[in-house]
C-alpha positions, 0 to 999 in steps of 0.5 A, a space after each residue: 532508525 525506522 526504515 520502510 521499503 516498498 515493493 511489488 509495483 510495476 506494469 500492469 493490465 486493467 484488471 491486473 493484479 498487484 501485490 505490494 509489500 512493506 518491509 519495516 524495521 527500527 521499531 515495532 509493529 504498529 499501524 501500516 497505512 497505505 496512501 497513494 499520489 497520482 500526478 497532479 493530486 494529492 496523496 490519498 489513504 489507500 488502506 490502514 490496517 492495526 496491530 491487532 488486525 483490524 483494516 480500514 479501506 477507502 471508498 475506492 479501494 472495498 472489494 477490490 484491495 486487501 491489506 494485512 501485515 505479517 507480525 513476525 516479520 515486520 511487513 504489511 502487503 497489498 493485494 490489488 485485485 481489479 486494477 483501474 487505469 485510475 489505480 495508477 499511481 506512486 503507493 506510499 507505506 506509512 508507519 506514524 510519520 515515517 514514509 517509505 519511497 514508494 513504489 510506482 503501480 501503472 494500470 494501463 487500459 
């Protein structure tokens, strides 16, 4: 059974950093994606990393966020620096059609 658990969210001031983790179980490591959804907004892709380590970033994430993965731990990470209030959202980890429950990120101004 596929299981994804996100962690690492929280409240941070603008300009601060957070590191999100997504621990996966139940399947072999595959493409991990981070999405986010703010209240009243649709879900948007933040970043994606392939099993080979190739990364893709949304424009708003370039230069501020870094996605990585640890194959041995079947875990993906999202390092978020220089956070802005508009980064406030629930962040979800996806693998294929499977999604975790999300972790709340709140950035205060």
